[in-house]
N, C-alpha and C positions, 0 to 999 in steps of 0.2 A: 780809708778807700786809698790814704798817700797824701802824703804835702807835698807836690813836686811840679815844677814849672820843665814843659819839654818844650826844645824848640828846634828849626829846622835852619841852618845858618851857613852864610853861603861867605866862603873866604878864598882870594886868591884865587876864581873860578872852581872852587870844590866846596862840594856841600858835607855840611857835619850835622847829626844828629846828635844832640845833648841835652841833658837832663842836669836840673837844679833843684836840687834839695837841700835844706834846711837853710832855705833862704830869707826866712823872714829876719834872720837875725843880722841880716845886713842894717834894713832897718831900725836896729834897735843901736846901730853905732858900731857894729865889729865889723872890720876888713878883712877878717882873716878869711882865705878860700882856698881848696886843696882841690886839683885836679886828678882824676883816677879814671881807669877804664873800667867797663863794666864788669864782673865778676872776679876782679882781681881782689886780692888778699885787701883788709882794712887795716887792720890793725897799726902799719906804720905810717898810712895816714891822718890816727886820729889817738894822740896822746892822751894823757890824762889831766894834761890844761888846754887841749885843744877840743872842747866841746865844744864851743858857739864859733865854730865856723861853719860859710856855704861849700857844697861841694859841686864841682862839675863832673860829671858823670858822664865821659863820651863812649858812645854806643856803634861801634865801626861796625859798617853794610858793605856789601859786595856791590851793591848798585846803588845811585843816590836818591839817598828819600824824597819823594812827591810831597809826600803829605801823613800824617798824623793823626790819633785818636786814641784820647783817654778814656779808658772803662771807666763812670762812676760808679760801679757798685764796685768793685774789686780792684780798682786801681791799675790794672793791670794796659799795656800799651801796645799799640797799633800800629804799624808804620808802611805806606804804601808806597812801592819801588814798581818797577816798569815791570810786567809780568808777574808779579809777585808780592803776597802781605807779609809780614814779618811780624809775630807777635812775642813779645816781650811780657814775662810774669814779675810782679811786683812781690819783693818780697823783704822781710823783716832780719837782719844782720846782729847778732849781738857779739859788739866790740868787747865788751868788759859786762862788769854789774852793776855800771849807773849809764852804761851808751848803749843804745838800739839805734842802728842807720838803715835807711833804702838802698836798695839795691835792686838791680832789676838783672831775669836770666832768659835767655832767649830759648822759647822754648817751643814754636811751631814756625812752619812755613807752609804757605797756603801758595802753590802756583797756582796764578792764572791764565789761561793761554791766552794771547792776542790782544790784555789789556793794560792800556796803560790807566792807573787809576786817576781821578781830576778831584775828587773826596773819597776817603775813608771816616767809616762811623762804627764806634766799638762799644757796644755794652752787652752786660750779661751773656757773652756768648755769643751773641747775636750781631753781625758781620753785612754792615751797608758798603757797596761799592758805587759811584756814580765815575762815569766817562762823560764825555760830552754830550752825549744822547741818551744813553743806556742807564738802568738802574738795576742793580743787581742786591739781594738779602739773603744773607744764609744765616743759617745756625749750627752752631758745636755742639754734635751730641755725645754723650759719655757713650764709647763702644767698646764689646769684647777684645781683649789682647790679642793679637793677632797668633798662628801658630808656631810662627817665627819665634826662636829663642830670646833674641834681643828686643824682639817685640816695636823694632824700630822701622822697622819697613813701609815704606809710603805706602797709604790706601790709595788708590784713585779711585775718583767717583763721575764717571763719564756720562756725558749724556746719551740718551734713547737713541735704537737705531733709527728712528725714522725724527729728525728733527725739526722744527717747525718752520715752514716756507716763509722765511723773511724777505721774499723779494727777490727779485733777479740783480746781481751784482755787472755791472757795467764797465767799462773803459774808462779813464779821464777824460775829460773834455774840458776847455775853455770855454766853450759857451752855455753847458749848461751844468747843473749841481743835482748828481745821482742819487737819492738818497733808498734806505728800504723803511717797506712799512710799518707804520706801529704797529706793538706788540703789549699786550698786558697777560701774563701768565700767574697764576695765584695758586699757590699751595702745591699739591703734587706736580701739577701744570709746569711748572716753573721748570723743572728740570728737563724740558725740551727747547732749552732755550742756547743750546749749541755752545755753551763756556765750561770744557771739562774743568776739573778741579783735582790737582795733588797735594796731599797733604803730608808733610815732611818734620817726623818730629827730629829735635835738635837735642833736646835735655839728656841728662845720662837718665835711665832706666834704672827706677828702685822700685819695691812694692808698692810707694802711693803714688807711683805714677800713673796719669790719666791718658787714655786715650779717646781719640775724639775720630768721628764721622761727619759727612757734611749733608743737611738737609735744604735743601732748595724752600725758601718761602715766598720770595717772589721777585719776578725779571719784568721789565717794562721797557721798550725804544718807545722812541719819540722821533717826530721827524719837524723839521726847520719850521720854524714860526712864520708863516707868510700872510700874516696880519697887516692891515695898516700903519700897525704899531711899530713893525720891528723889523729888520732882514736877517736872513738864514744864517748869515756867520757871525751876529749875533744870539741866535738862540743855542745857547748852551745851559745844562743845570746846574745849580748853586744849591750853598748853604742847606747841607746831605748834613740829617742831626737823626739819631738816635736820643727817644727823652724817655726816661724811666719814670712811672707813676708809681709809689710805693704803698704799703697799708696803712687805712686810716690811723694816725697816732692819737691813741687813747691807752689809759691806765696806765700802768708801771711799764710797758713797752716804749712808753712815748721815744726814746732814745735808740731804740732799737728800730732801725729799717728794713722789713723788709718786702722784697720787690712785687707787684700787682701787676702792673701792667707795663706795657711796651708799645712805642710808638715812634713813629718814621717819618721825617718830612724832606721834601726835597723839592727843588722849584725851577721854572722856568723864566724864563721874561716878565712873562704876563701872568703867568699862573703858577697856582703852588697846588701841593697834593700832602694830604695827610692821610698814613694808614697806621691800621692798629695793625702789630706783628707779633703780638702776645701770645693769647690761647688761641686766635684765628686770625687767620690773613683777611684785611678785609678795609676799602676804601672809605673814609668817614666822612672826609671834609673837601674839597677845591674850592682855591681860593682864587678869585678872578681881582690882578691891580687893576684900577685906573691907568698906569704909568708904567714904563717898563722898572723892573726891579733890580736891585745891586746885589741884595744881599737880604738872610731875614735869619731870627732868631726865634724858635720855637719854646714857651714854656709853659708849665701846667696848667695859665690863666688864657695867656693870651699867644699871637705870633707877633711879632715884629718886624714889619717890614721897612727898610731904605729905598728911596729912588734915588733919580737926581737931585732933587729940590725938597725932599720931604722924607717925613718920618711918622709910617702909618701903622696903628695897633687894629688887629682884626682878634676875635672873639674865637674860642678853639672848644673841643667839642670829646677833650682829652678826661675831662671829671666824668661825661657821662659814658665814656665810656668802662672808665675805671672801673666804678661805682656799680657798673652791672657784672662786671668781673667779681668783685667783692661780693656782692649780692646777686645771684643769678634770681632770685626771686624777688629782687625788688619792684617789679611793674605789679604791684597785687594790691588790693582791698587796704592792704595795710601802709604802703610803701609807694612812693612813685620817684622819678628824677626826671627830667624833658629827656626826648628823645635825642639819640645820636644823632639822627639825619635833621635835625633843627638847622637851616640856613643859618648860616653863619654872618656877622655885622661888621662893618667898620664902626671903631669906639671914637678912637678918636687920630687926627692928621695934624701933626706941627712940621713947620716952614725952617728946612736947613738948607743952606747953600752948600751941594758939595759931598755927600754922606760917602763913605767909601767902606766902612767896616764899621760893624757892630755887632756887640756881645752882651750878656746878661749875666748880672751876679745879683739874688735876691732880690731887692726892688730898686735895683739901678739897670741902666741903658746907658751903654758907654758905647759913645758913635769918636770913630775916627772921621775926621772931616778934612778936605782941601777944595780950596774953591779955584775952579777952573777956568783958564781963560781962552783953551784951544776954542777954535772959532767948532760951534756943535755942529752948525752944516757939512761941517769938511769931515770933522769926525763919524760922521752917517755916511759918507758916501761908502759903499760896497762893492767891491770887485766880487764878480762872482767865481766862485771856485767851490770846489768838491770838498765836504766836510770826511776828516778822517779822523784816525785813532794817531797820527805818526805825532811826536814828542816835537818833531819842526815846526808842526803847526801852530805850535802857542809862539804869540810877539814877543818878542824881549821888550822889558817896560822899564824904564828908569827907578834907580831905588829911592823910596822915599828920602833918604839920607842927603841925597845931592838935591834935592829939590826942598823949595820954602813953601812955608802957607799950609802947614799941616798943623791942626788943631783937635786936641782932643775936649770932649763933652761928655759930662756925666748926667745924665739925667733920672732923677728921683721920679718912678713910678705912683699912682695916686694910690693913698693906702686904700684895700680890701674894701673896707665899711663905708670908706668915703665915696668911691666909687660906685658902691651898691647904692648906697643914699642917692647919689647922682642919678642913677637909673629907675631909682624906684620915682622919683620925683619926675621926671620925663614921661615915666609910662602913666601918670597920671592925665596929661595930655590927651590923651585915647581914653581915656575911662569912661566919657561919657557915650561916645559912639561905637562903644562895646566892637570892637573890633581884635581879629588877632595879635594885631602891632602890641598891644598892650599885654598882655598872654608872651607873646615871643619876647618881649623886655624885661619881663618880669623873670622870666624865663631862665635867661643871658643872666641877671644879676642871681637867681639861685644858684648857676651852677660856677658861676665866679664864686659865692661864697666855700660851696660845696669843694673846688678844687684847695682852697685854702686852708680849710678843714682837714682836707687828705694830706696835704704837704709835713713833715714831720718838721719844717723848723718854726712854724710856731707855737711853739711851746711855754711861751710866759702868759701866767693864769689869766691877767686881764684881759692879755688879747685873745686868748681862748675864748674867754667867757661872753665877749664882745661879740665874736663871730658865731659861738653858736645860738646869740641870740637872736643873732641877724637871720641865722640860717632858719629860727623858728618863725620871725616875721614873714620871711622871703615864702615859707610857704602856706603861713597864712593868707599872703599878698593873692598866690596863685590859685589857694582854696575861694578866696573870695571872686576871682574872675572865673573860674570854672563853675561856680555857682549863680554867677548872676548873666554870664553872656551863652545863647545860645550855639553851644560848639559842639561837635561830635564826638570830643572826647572829655563831655559833662561829666563823667563817671570817675575823673581825677582828683575831682572836689573831697570827695571820700577819704584817698589817701593825704593828700596834703593838708589837709584841715586834723586830720591825725598826727601828723608827722610836726604838725604846728605847737601842739600840746594845747591847744584853746578847749575850755568845758563846752557843754549844746549850749549851754545859757548864754554864753558870751558869744557862740555862731550866730546865734537866733538875733543878738541884740545888735549884728554889724549888718544883717542882712533884713534885718523883718521891721518893719515900719509901724507903729502904733496905732496911727489913726487909720492909714488906708486897707479896708477892708478887701476889696475890689482887686489888690495889687495882682498880676499874673508872675507867677513863681517859675524860673526855668526849674529844668530838666537834672542840672548840678545840684543843684540846693534839694529840691524831692529827693533825690536818688542820697544826698546824704543824712539828709533828717530821718527817712524810713530806716537806711542802715544802722545808722548809730541809733534810735528808739528800738530796732529788734534785735541789739547787744543787750547784752546786761551791764549797764554803765552803773558804778556807781555815785550818780546822782539823779538829785529827783528836781526834776522844775516848778518853779510855782504856780500858782493857779491861774496866774495872769499870761505867763509864758504857756502851760499845757494849753489854756485856750484856746490862744491864738494861734498854737500846731492843731488842734481843731478843725479853725476854721480854714487852715491852709488845705488839709488834706482832703476836706469836705468840699472845697471848692476845686480841688488838681486831681486827687488820686481817691475817688469817697472810698473805692473797695477795699484800701487800706484801712479805715478807721477804727475797723474791730483790732486788727493786730496794734498799730499803735496804742488804741486803749490798755492794751495788755502789756505795755513798756515799763519795767521796775522806775522808768523818768516820770512815766503818770500818775505816779502815787498820788499825786495832791492836786487830780484834776478835779472839778467838779462833777458830781456824778447824775443831779440831773439835768448839765447842759450836754455830758456826754450822751442820755436816754434822747434828748430830743435831736440830738444829732443822728441815732442808730435808728430809730422812727422814720425819719424821713428818709433813710438811706433803706429801710425793711420794703420799704414801697417799691421801690424800683429792683433791686437785686435783695431778697432773701437768700439766707444761708443759715446754715445747723451752727457756724463758728458763728454767725450775728446775732442768730436768737441766746447760745449760751453767754456770749458778751452781756447783752442785756440783760441777761440772768444776775450776773457778776455785777452790774450796776444796779440793780434793784436792790441785792443784799448791801450793798456801799448805800445806798439810801435806805435803809432796814423796810421796805416793803418788801414781805414775803409771800402776801396775795399776788402781787407784780409775780415774783420771783416763782412760783410755782405756777400760773398761769403759761410763765415762759418755757418751763422746763415743761410741760406737759403739750409741747407742740409737737413733740418728734415723740419715738418709741426709746425706750433706755436703748435699745444696742445702736442706733443712730448716731444718739447723745455720746456715747462711750465711743464711737468712730469720728464724730465731730472735735473731740478734744485735740485729736492728731492734727490738726488742721490750726491750731494755737494752744502750743504746750502750756505755756506760759498762763493760762487760764488757770492752772493747778499747782503750778513750779515756779519759783522763780529763783534768781540767784541775787546775790550779794555779798562781793569779796569774795567769791568762788564759793560760800556755801549754799546751799540749798536750801528754799524755804518755802515751803506750802502756803499757797494764797489762804485768803479770807473764805474763798469759794471752795475749797478744797475739805477745807476745815468743817464746814457745812455740810459737805456733803459726808462725810466720814460718820456725822451724828445722826442724819438722815438717811442716806441712803449710800452706806458703804460698798454697797454690792455696783452701783453704778462707777463710784473711785475705782476699786479693785478692775472693773473691767475697763474702764479710759486707761489705767496705768499700762494694763497687758498690750490693749491698741498702742500705745508709745511705744512700747517696748519693740515690739512686730516689726514698727514703721522705723524703727531706728530713732526714734527722739527722746529717747533716755536710754541709759544704760543700766546693767543689772544693781552697779553699786549704787548710783545715784537714787536710784527705786531704793534699795534699803536705805539709806540717808533718809529718802523723803518721807519713806512712812516711818522712822524712828523720831524725825524732828516734829512729824506729825501728831504722834501718839505720845509725847512725851520721854519715850525712850531714854534712859542713862545708861552710861556702859556698855555692859554685853547683852542687856534685855532685851529681848522679841518681842515686837508686840503680836498680839493675832492676826493682826490686819495684814500685817508684813508674811506672817506666813502662809494667811489666804492668800496673797499675791502670788507666791512661788507656787503654792500647789494649784490653782488658777493658769499660772505659768506652763507648769506641766502640761496642762491638758494640750495647748498648742505647741508647746517646744518640740523641735524637729533637730537641735543641733546635739551631736551625741556628747559632745564635751561642756557646753552649759546644763545637756540633760541629767547627766551625771553632778554636777554642782549640785544643781537642784533639787536631787535627792539625797544628797548629804545634806542638805541646808536643810529639808525639812525632816529629815532622820534624826539629827543632830537633836533640833528642836522639841521631837517630841518626846527622845529620850531625856533628857533633860526635865522635862517638866513632869516624867515616870516619876525619875530619879528623887530629882526635887518637891516631889507632891505637890506641884502649883497646877490651878488652873487656868487657863487663858483667859484673858485681862478681858475677852469677850468674847460673843459666843460665835462660833466658827461659821463661815458663810456656806461649807457644802459638807454635809456627812460622810461617812466612811462610806454609805452606799451611795449615796451622788459620786464620788470621784470614781469608785467604782465604773458606774454605766458609763463617766464621761470620759475616764483617762485608761489609757491602758499600761500606764506604769501603775496603777494601783490594781492587782490583781484580786480574782476570789482568794478570799481565806479557806484554804484546805478544810475537810472534815474532820481531822485529828484534831487540828488547830482549837475549833470551835467547841470539841469536846472535850478538850483540854481544858478550855475556856469554861466551861458549863458548870464543869465542877465546882466552881465557884472558889472565892478566895478575897476574904475580906480588903486587902490592900490592892486588889485589882477593881475594885467595885467604883472607886470615885474618878477615875479615869477613862471610861471605855472608848470614849473616842479617839484619845491618842494611842492606847494603846493598838485597835484594830487596825487605825490606818498604817501602824508599824507594822503592823502584823501583813496588811495588805501589800506596802510596798514587797518585804520579803518572800510575798508570794508568787510576785509577781518576775521574772526574768531581765526587768531591763538594770536595776542595781548593781553596783559591782559590789560585790559583798567584802571583796577583802578591803578594798577602799572603809567601807563602811565599819569595820571592824574596830578602829580605835575610838569611832563615838557610841558604838556600844559596850563599851568598856562599865561605863559607870553604872547600866542598869544590874541590878542583882539577879541571882535564880533562884531567892527563896520563894516568891511568887508563881503562879498559875502563867504570868505573863512574862516575867522574865523565865520562865523553862521552855515556854513555846519559842521566844526569841532567839536562844540559845540552841536548839535544835535545828529549826530553820536555819541557821547560819551554819553549822555543823553540813546540814541536808544538802544545803547550795556549793559548801566544798569538796561535797562527795565523800565526807565521814559519815559511813553510817552506821558503821560497827559504837562508834561513841555515840551516837543519837540514839541506839537501841539501848547500850548499858545506862545513858543518862534517865531515859524513861522508865527502864527496869527501874531503875531506884528510885527515883521519883513518883511515874504514875504508870504502873502495869498495865491498867485499865486501857492504857491508849495505846498500846507497844502493838497489838495487831491492826487495829486502823490505821498506824502509820506505816508498819508493814504495806498493808494492803494498797495503799495509794505512791508509797514509793521506792518499794521494791519491786520494779518491774522490769522487762528486758533486760539488758546487761545485769542488771544487779539482782536479778532472781535468787543466784545463788546462795545471798545471803541470808534469805530463810533457813536452809539447812546447814549450811556452812557456821553461823554468826545463832540467830534466834532460838531455832529449835535446840543447840546444845543449854543452849543460856537458860533455857526456861526448862528445860528436863533437872540443870543442876539446881536449879533455887526451888524446882519443886522438891525435888527431893530435901533438900534440907527443911523448908517449911511442911511438907505434909501435907495434911488435909486441913493442917490452919488456914490457907491462904488459896479461897478460891478461885480470885484473881488469876491464879499463874495455872490453877488445873484446867479452867477455862480456856487461856488463851495459850496451851497447850496443846488442847485440845483444837481449836482453829489452825494453830501452824500445821499438826499432823494432817489436815484436811487440805491444806495447800500443798505442801510437801508430797502426799501421796498422788494427788491429780498431776504436779512436775513430773516425778520419777522415774522410773523404771525400777522393778521387783525388786530386783538385787541389789540395785542402788539405793530404794528405800530401806534395804535391812543392815543394808551399810551405816546408815545415818541411826538410825535407834540406837539407845543403850544398850549396852551387853547385861547389866540388871535389872532391866526395866520387867515391868509384872506384865507375863502377856496377857492379861484379860483385858488392860490397858490397852495396850497398842494393837491387837487381834482386829477388830473392826476397821480398823484404817490398813492393815494388811490385805482383808478382804475386800476391802476397797479399791487398792492399788492394784490388786492380783485378777479382780473383775473387771478393770478397766483395759489393763493390758495382758492376759496369757503370759507367764513366763517361757523361755522359747528355750 
């Protein structure tokens, strides 16, 4: 953002604004100095031999500068003058290939009516202005270029027609102080502050010129302090500051700063205010000082305040607000951060006599001090006068040059980790009494470390690791507090322990006493324990720890015990001990889930008799639904991989129907995804590669019965179709007996249709290759006989099926028919199975398709009969049946027209007579 020093200097009753660039070369021993005007050519000032010289850049202004602020993000400069603000843009000028120097360009003037700024602050296009008792915060936003050609015309942002009533103004009086009432306007309401602003662009217009408009963010007006601590003439705002906070420095981008949040601080003698002005405008903290403040400086970690006799240090909430800007979902069960609303507190107070000014750099606080010999009582005598914004109301003071006794102190702040340790140690004094004070102190310590981690300047690897270690440790301490204390925010134990990186075993060791079985555990610990055990953690508790967990939940939340026992973490639990606890609970609150858990424990014990007794307690349908109460009875996850339980393996061997029904119920209740179910059954059946076990096909078929979502329905139909075709084409039998026959599916599922008579007829003719796979063939035919499947989508899956056998013939004809290719289907049947042609036509050629009888079928049969003669009685019988149907459908004249001209009259005459008798010729 530029390395320069800017000053407001006074000489011979004239005020100058100057910027010193390349000033560090003076400390290296160089005494060369060049003086130039801003924006002038610099080739003459910088020769080849004069690279190492300091430059003083004069920046002339039409009005004397009153205050100045440098943007820490881009290095631009804002100067406050009477009724206006002047912005200078920092730029880099290439003098030659070996030398680039800093320069400034005046780019924008903000005319602010009737305002004499006491202080200004400038950061990332945000501007803050204070007078004696008013604060105004603005933001310069990019705007479209105006309609005028030059683009230089001023854009005036005026107040609304009805400004806020800030109280009646009266004439000055020697006896009274007349002041306006206090006002706070946030966001859009701050437009009502009745301070119009005019923007005047002063730079040369180019293609890259930026045009701005003003957005009001905050306006606040105070009244003089009437408290016993101060007097109205001393009530003035001071220490205006805009503080940027950047994205957390991680990875390769650690040296690149990206603005995350922005905060504004300003102070009255006895109260300080901290606002967030980045993504939203809100008051974060209010600081009340024990004595009158002289000046303050805000950092991401602390607020340093000087009074007439001390240096005070307060905590801040910048890191808490910035953390939420960085991650809006930070307040979840995964991550947490102390609230922004947490009360601030004083960290340290050091005595100094006569502090006058303060500033901050990295881990240093710089104090300018002068012991004051003036009579304090005389200094506090005040004469009542009206407060005004007139410049002549500012009393002239002696310059520091004409006085003696000035001292400069540099105070090193305590390193973050050291201060963190001190705060943690101090918090232990509250540990046994279980008060919120312990949580408050640890929250302060946590925010202290978090602020340091978000600071891009802490990039040394050893410091970084030390801070991250302290951060994880602070999370563990906060987790301990929320676990042990009875607090309304007990649920925060879970995210803080997760952020600490502690394992479940380590947390148990911190909190659980080995000997005390009657110890009462608070809600926070139980909340953490229940959530951790219900997740798929890659951690197994020892048998001792698992038994202790059983004791804890049996005493505190017995209803949770069946769910706790299903956790992957509890694999090493003693099943006999678990069964004893479950039997005790069953007497008080029986349930299906508890019975299934007992059955699972019986399997672990190897007691099949007890297992069968438990499984016979409820009907199979109730048991299937009971698994939705705890899906981990059937499947668990380890490192993201689905693993069937011992219970599921046993059900596969003894009650596969219950296993499939339970999995369908899990899917219906969104307890398992379709792909997850596929993996579950493949793992359960030890299927490798693309092999699909019959149990998975049974699951798909059962799911088709209850599925109502069209997208999922089509997916399932394609899956079962693909599997049927694959097994038929590969001549493979199912690895296990299918749970449902074709008839069962037709009776229970609309997506399996009744098989058409012509299909049944063709299959009855027999084919040796089709007799080995009757179920797969009939199920495939049944699906194609329904109207559910999208045949176009299914065609790629049907390609492996050959037309050689009767099964392949029926499948291809069914597909052609579903696609409306009736003539193609007839040709195929006439070629391969003419016996079924009429039966096919009677079933398929109806309504709008009746014309196919005489337009396609009749001519084809006549043609084939003519060629085969009396050697193919099938063609002759099919022709006769076709003529009978056509004679019933057509008028006599139309019937005559479709008959072949070379046909034998004796053959066609009976059908002509039948047609004429049905409807006489007109």
